[in-house]
N, C-alpha and C positions, 0 to 999 in steps of 0.2 A: 561405063558411069553416070550418074545421076546427073541433075540441070543442077541441083543446087552447090554439087560437089567439083564441078566444074567451075561452077563460080564461084567461091572460098577458095580453089585451089588457083585458079587468074588472079586471087585481091594475094594470095601470099606470094607470089614468080613476079607479081608488079604487073601480068601482063595484063590488065581487065580487058578484056571485049565489051558489048555492048549488052548484057545481059541485062534484064529488069533486076531492080533493085528487089531484094530476098525483105521478108515481114519476118518477123521475129518468132510468130505461129511457125513459121519457114526451119529457123536458123533451131527454134529447139525444137522440131522435129529429128531432127538431124546429129544433134547433140543428143539426144535419145538414144537415136539407133548406136553410135559411136560408143558414145556409154555402155550401152545393154553390151555390146562387144565386146570393150576392154573386163567387162565383171566379166564377164564369161571365162576369158582370157587368162584373168585373177585370179578366179576361183580354181579354174585345173591349177590351175599353177599353186598352189595353195596361199597365194595374198591374201589374208584373209583380214584387215584392213582395208583395202584398198579394195577388196572389192565388192565390201562395203562402201565404202566412201563412193565409191561409181553409181553400188546402188539409191543412195542417195540422190545423185546426177541427176540418176535415169528418173527416179520420181516426182523434182523438181519444175524437169523438164515437161512430165507426162503432164504435171497440175499445173504449169502455165499453159499449158496447151488447151485442157479444157478451161478454164477460166475464161483466159483469151475466144475461144467459142462460144461464152456462156453469151459474152457482154456481148461478141458478137451481134447476138441472135436475136436477145434482146432488145424496145423500142428505148429512145433515147428519150427520158419523161418529158424535153426542152424543143422536139422534131413532132412534128405533123405527121398524122397517120393516115 
């Protein structure tokens, strides 16, 4: 089990441990992975609209990660270089 999965499961069960806080990028990556797996299941089951919605989740999570990673790479205009 991935560390992010352990962290999220501990939050779900209320048994929080000393896990480091999750970044938005980590959470988006996890959601993207889960949604992609659910999309495959829904496609195989013939759930066309549900598969479409999960595709949108995958796309949004991926775009969020790309956007955030680009922001991290760009220098802030007010910071010294």
